[in-house]
NUVO-305385 format. One record per residue (C-alpha): x, z, y; residue in three letters. Coordinates in steps of 0.5 Angstrom, whole numbers, plus 2048, in hexadecimal, padded with zeros to 3 digits. Example, Ala and Ser with C-alpha at 12.3 -4.5 7.8 and 13.67 -1.06 7.14 Angstrom:
<nodes>
   x   z   y res
 819 810 7F7 ALA
 81B 80E 7FE SER
</nodes>
This chain:
<nodes>
   x   z   y res
 925 8F4 833 MET
 925 8F4 83A ASN
 925 8FB 83E ILE
 924 8FA 846 GLU
 929 900 849 THR
 927 903 850 ARG
 92B 908 854 ALA
 927 90E 854 LEU
 924 910 85B LYS
 927 915 85F THR
 923 91B 863 ARG
 924 917 869 ALA
 922 911 867 GLU
 91C 914 864 THR
 91A 917 86B ASP
 91B 911 86E LEU
 916 90D 86A ALA
 911 912 86B SER
 912 912 872 GLN
 911 90B 873 TYR
 90B 90B 86F GLU
 908 910 874 ALA
 90B 90C 87A LEU
 908 905 878 ARG
 901 906 879 ALA
 903 907 881 SER
 908 901 881 ALA
 903 8FC 884 GLY
 906 8F5 886 ALA
 90D 8F7 883 SER
 90B 8F9 87C VAL
 90D 8F2 879 ALA
 914 8F3 87C LEU
 914 8FA 87A ARG
 912 8F8 873 ASP
 918 8F3 872 LYS
 91D 8F8 875 ALA
 91B 8FE 871 PHE
 91B 8F9 86B ALA
 922 8F8 86C LEU
 923 8FF 86C PHE
 91F 900 865 GLU
 923 8FB 862 ALA
 92A 8FE 864 LYS
 929 905 865 GLY
 92D 909 86A LEU
 934 906 86B PRO
 93A 909 867 HIS
 941 909 865 ARG
 940 903 861 ARG
 93D 8FF 867 VAL
 944 8FC 86A GLU
 942 8FD 871 GLU
 940 904 86F TYR
 946 906 86B LYS
 949 90B 86F TYR
 942 90E 871 SER
 93D 90F 86C ASP
 937 910 86F LEU
 933 911 868 ARG
 937 917 866 ALA
 937 91A 86D HIS
 930 91A 86F LEU
 92D 91F 86A LYS
 926 91E 86D SER
 922 91A 872 ALA
 91F 91E 878 ALA
 918 91B 87A ALA
 918 917 880 PRO
 918 91B 886 ALA
 911 91D 88A ALA
 910 91A 891 VAL
 913 91F 896 ALA
 90F 922 89C SER
 911 921 8A3 LEU
 913 929 8A3 GLU
 918 928 89D GLN
 91B 922 8A0 SER
 91C 925 8A6 THR
 920 92B 8A3 ALA
 924 927 89F SER
 926 922 8A4 LEU
 928 928 8A8 ALA
 92D 92A 8A3 ALA
 930 922 8A3 ALA
 935 923 8A8 GLU
 93B 91E 8A5 ALA
 93B 91A 8AB PHE
 938 91E 8B0 ALA
 93E 91C 8B5 GLY
 93C 915 8B4 VAL
 938 912 8BA ASP
 933 90E 8B5 ARG
 92C 90C 8B4 PHE
 929 90F 8AD ARG
 924 90D 8A8 VAL
 922 912 8A3 VAL
 920 912 89C LEU
 91E 918 898 ASP
 91D 918 891 ASN
 91E 910 891 GLY
 918 90F 896 ARG
 919 90D 89E LEU
 917 913 8A2 VAL
 915 90F 8A9 ALA
 914 915 8AD GLY
 91B 917 8AC LEU
 91E 910 8AD SER
 920 90D 8B4 ASP
 91B 906 8B2 LEU
 919 905 8BA GLU
 920 905 8BC ALA
 923 901 8B7 LEU
 91D 8FC 8B8 ALA
 920 8FB 8C0 ARG
 927 8FA 8BD GLU
 924 8F4 8B9 GLY
 924 8F8 8B2 VAL
 91E 8F7 8AE GLY
 91C 8FD 8A9 VAL
 917 8FC 8A3 THR
 915 901 89E ASP
 917 8FF 897 VAL
 911 902 894 ALA
 90C 8FD 899 LEU
 910 8F7 896 LEU
 90F 8F9 88F LEU
 907 8F8 890 GLU
 908 8F1 890 ASP
 90B 8ED 88A GLU
 90F 8E8 88E ALA
 912 8ED 892 ARG
 913 8F2 88D ALA
 917 8EC 889 ARG
 91B 8EB 88F GLY
 91D 8F3 88F VAL
 91D 8F4 887 LEU
 921 8EE 885 SER
 928 8F0 883 ALA
 92E 8EB 884 PRO
 931 8E7 87E ALA
 937 8EC 87E LEU
 933 8F2 87C ALA
 92D 8EF 879 CYS
 92E 8F2 872 ASP
 930 8F9 875 ASP
 92C 8FF 873 VAL
 92D 903 879 SER
 92A 8FE 87D VAL
 925 8FC 879 ALA
 923 904 879 LEU
 923 904 880 ASN
 91E 8FE 880 THR
 919 901 87B ALA
 919 908 87F PHE
 91A 906 886 LEU
 916 90A 88B GLN
 918 907 891 GLY
 91D 906 896 GLY
 91F 902 89D VAL
 920 8FA 89E ALA
 924 8F9 8A5 ILE
 924 8F3 8A8 ALA
 929 8F2 8AE VAL
 928 8EB 8B2 GLY
 92C 8E5 8B3 GLU
 931 8E7 8B8 GLY
 92F 8EE 8B9 ALA
 935 8F3 8BA SER
 932 8FA 8B9 VAL
 935 8FF 8BE SER
 936 905 8B9 LYS
 936 906 8B2 PRO
 930 907 8AD VAL
 930 90D 8A8 GLU
 92C 90C 8A2 ILE
 92B 914 8A0 VAL
 929 915 899 HIS
 926 91B 898 LEU
 924 91F 892 ALA
 91E 924 893 SER
 91C 928 88D GLY
 91D 926 886 GLU
 91D 91F 882 GLY
 920 919 882 ALA
 921 914 888 ARG
 921 90D 887 TYR
 922 909 88E SER
 924 902 890 ARG
 927 900 897 VAL
 927 8F9 899 GLU
 92B 8F7 89F VAL
 92B 8EF 8A2 SER
 92F 8ED 8A7 LEU
 92D 8E7 8AB GLY
 933 8E1 8AD THR
 938 8E4 8B2 GLY
 935 8EC 8B2 ALA
 939 8F2 8B2 LYS
 937 8F8 8AF PHE
 93A 8FF 8AD THR
 937 903 8A7 LEU
 937 909 8A4 ILE
 934 90C 89E GLU
 935 913 89C SER
 932 917 896 PHE
 931 91E 898 ALA
 933 923 893 PRO
 92E 927 890 THR
 92D 92D 88B ALA
 927 92A 888 SER
 927 927 881 SER
 926 920 880 GLY
 929 919 880 GLU
 92B 914 885 VAL
 92A 90D 884 ASN
 92B 909 88A ALA
 92C 901 88B VAL
 92E 8FE 892 SER
 92E 8F7 893 ASN
 932 8F4 899 TYR
 931 8ED 89B MET
 936 8EB 8A0 VAL
 934 8E4 8A4 GLY
 939 8DF 8A7 ASP
 93E 8E1 8AC GLU
 93B 8E8 8AB ALA
 93F 8EF 8AB GLU
 93D 8F5 8A7 LEU
 941 8FC 8A7 THR
 93E 901 8A2 THR
 940 908 8A0 ALA
 93D 90B 89A ARG
 93D 913 898 LEU
 93B 916 892 VAL
 93C 91D 892 ALA
 93A 921 88C GLY
 934 921 887 GLY
 934 921 880 ASP
 933 91A 87E THR
 934 914 883 HIS
 934 90D 882 VAL
 934 908 887 SER
 934 900 887 SER
 936 8FC 88D ILE
 935 8F5 88E PHE
 939 8F1 893 LEU
 938 8EA 895 THR
 93D 8E7 89A LEU
 93B 8E0 89E GLY
 940 8DB 8A1 THR
 945 8DE 8A6 SER
 942 8E5 8A5 SER
 946 8EC 8A5 ARG
 945 8F2 8A1 VAL
 948 8F9 8A1 LYS
 945 8FE 89C THR
 947 905 89A LEU
 944 909 895 GLY
 946 910 895 PHE
 944 915 88F ASN
 945 91C 88F VAL
 942 920 88A GLY
 943 924 883 THR
 93D 921 87F GLY
 93D 91A 87C PHE
 93D 914 881 ALA
 93D 90D 880 ARG
 93D 908 886 THR
 93D 900 883 GLN
 93E 8FB 888 SER
 93D 8F3 887 PHE
 940 8EF 88D VAL
 93E 8E8 88D SER
 941 8E3 892 PHE
 93C 8DD 893 THR
 93F 8DA 89A GLY
 946 8D8 89B GLU
 94B 8DB 8A0 HIS
 948 8E2 89F ALA
 94C 8E8 89F ASP
 94B 8EF 89B ALA
 94F 8F6 89B ASP
 94C 8FA 896 LEU
 94E 901 896 LEU
 94D 907 892 GLY
 94F 90F 892 ILE
 94D 914 88C THR
 94E 91B 88D MET
 94D 91F 886 LEU
 94E 926 884 ARG
 94B 92B 87E GLY
 949 926 879 LYS
 946 921 87D GLY
 946 91A 87B HIS
 946 914 880 GLY
 946 90D 87F ASP
 947 907 884 GLN
 946 900 880 THR
 947 8FA 884 LEU
 945 8F3 883 VAL
 947 8ED 888 VAL
 945 8E6 887 ASP
 949 8E1 88B HIS
 944 8DB 88A ALA
 946 8D7 890 VAL
 94D 8D5 893 PRO
 951 8D8 898 HIS
 94F 8DF 898 CYS
 953 8E6 898 ASN
 951 8EC 895 SER
 956 8F3 895 ARG
 954 8F9 891 GLU
 957 8FF 892 LEU
 954 905 88E PHE
 957 90C 88E LYS
 956 913 88A ALA
 958 91A 88B VAL
 956 91E 884 VAL
 957 925 883 ASP
 955 92A 87D GLY
 952 927 877 GLN
 94F 921 87B ALA
 94F 91A 879 GLU
 950 914 87D ALA
 94E 90C 87B VAL
 950 906 87F PHE
 94E 8FF 87C GLN
 94F 8F9 880 GLY
 94E 8F2 87E LYS
 94F 8EC 883 ILE
 94C 8E5 880 ILE
 94F 8DF 883 VAL
 94A 8D9 882 ARG
 94D 8D2 880 PRO
 94B 8CF 887 HIS
 94E 8D5 88B ALA
 954 8D3 88D GLN
 958 8D6 892 LYS
 956 8DD 890 THR
 95A 8E3 892 ASP
 958 8E9 88E GLY
 95C 8F0 88E ARG
 95A 8F6 88A MET
 95D 8FD 88A MET
 95B 904 888 THR
 95F 90A 889 GLN
 95E 911 886 ALA
 961 918 888 LEU
 960 91D 882 LEU
 960 924 885 LEU
 960 928 87E SER
 963 926 877 GLU
 95C 925 874 GLU
 959 920 879 ALA
 959 919 877 SER
 958 912 87A MET
 956 90C 876 ALA
 958 905 879 ASN
 955 8FF 876 LYS
 957 8F9 87B PRO
 955 8F2 879 GLU
 956 8EB 87C LEU
 952 8E5 879 GLU
 955 8DF 87C ILE
 953 8D8 87B PHE
 956 8D4 881 ALA
 95D 8D2 882 ASP
 95E 8D3 88A ASP
 95D 8DA 88B VAL
 961 8E1 88C GLN
 95E 8E7 888 CYS
 962 8ED 886 ALA
 960 8F4 884 HIS
 964 8FB 883 GLY
 962 902 881 ALA
 966 908 882 THR
 965 910 880 SER
 969 916 882 GLY
 96A 91D 884 GLN
 96C 91F 88B ILE
 973 91D 88D ASP
 977 924 88C GLU
 97C 921 891 ASP
 977 920 897 LEU
 974 927 895 LEU
 97B 92A 896 PHE
 97C 927 89C TYR
 976 929 89F LEU
 977 930 89D ARG
 97E 930 89F ALA
 97B 92F 8A6 ARG
 977 936 8A6 GLY
 970 932 8A4 ILE
 96D 937 89E PRO
 96C 933 897 GLU
 964 933 898 THR
 965 92F 89E GLU
 96A 92B 89C ALA
 967 929 896 ARG
 961 927 89B ALA
 965 923 89F LEU
 967 91F 89A LEU
 960 91E 897 VAL
 95E 91C 89E LEU
 964 917 89F ALA
 962 914 898 PHE
 95B 912 899 LEU
 95C 910 8A1 ALA
 95E 909 89F GLU
 957 908 89C ALA
 953 90C 8A1 VAL
 956 909 8A7 GLU
 955 902 8A5 GLU
 94E 903 8A6 LEU
 94F 902 8AE GLY
 949 906 8B1 ASP
 94D 90C 8B4 GLU
 947 911 8B4 ALA
 945 910 8AD ILE
 94C 910 8AB VAL
 94D 917 8AE ALA
 947 919 8AA ALA
 949 917 8A4 LEU
 950 91A 8A5 GLU
 94C 921 8A7 GLU
 949 920 8A0 ARG
 950 920 89D VAL
 952 926 8A0 ARG
 94C 92A 89E GLY
 94D 928 897 TRP
 955 92A 897 LEU
 953 931 89A SER
 94F 933 894 VAL
 953 935 88E GLU
 952 931 888 ALA
</nodes>
């Protein structure tokens, strides 16, 4: 007798199923794409430790229930939330504001950006047309079976599409501010495309919130030939945060990215990087700072599909209390991607006996004329250096903070933009000033 076995659904999975049924009636032109994405979720369920990519970040075990999608925020709510989002207040920048996953045009610098050659479109409008919705909701091959991405597609509330024109050089950075007003889950998507020869600096910041609800965000950066993109991405707080980032590099393009996670909850950022044009160069940087019982996962897949490209990955973690940091990194070199140079390093500083770091670096190389390497280290503060500083009259707390700042400096300063670097260094100092 054949008996078909099925895993029992968790409460969170049941919540998501009922929420999607309620949402589906208003999905409009995007309903077929959403249905396909939700079918993938129903077939696989929430990711768990038996899924290799989520081995160290069991989302099914963490998510006890699933909050309903957040309602549209009023302008008054968004204005109040924006006033508290000051992480980059010292940076001269344009701002584009999303609240509960939706563009808030009245708080965004849309006219000023248009004068800079930057087009800004509300993703909610793109979803009203099936062909344009397909362009927004299609997942790259590297993540076509990822359940977190599928849930973002199924429940997507809105977002923003930014197009930087050919040859445009935007005069100052653009910050996309992700706000959370009220209760509920937020599902957003950011599309950024750079035309040939464009230069653009982008900040994405997720404001800390005391409200409950998950964040599931997708960002898709498409960098044209000979274009230059610099990005900084700050995730500060929140119970459950999952971000998926897609980055595509054209011929002779240059990219620097820094992902910065500061929190005590569950946060996972997964990045999928594809080299599609020769002679491209990417610096991929990450910082995780955790305390309490926080869990921070930085997962990275770099796909070298063409020759003569360089990637450098440097990820650092500072872990205190009973927190857990995770780094999973994979460099893939395809058969035709000769002359690839890919180098990956992850380093962790453990500030307590119960803090932990899991490292899983991988190389998949199918070409013979390449230079690729990976390394991983974990350790505690050097007691000799601490003694040296204290012997010169520096109090122990301040001495420890100086050593942590020095440890992180390489990754932060590599970004290059002085104002953004200063804002992030201030964030580090703020974290260090709070008792674990």
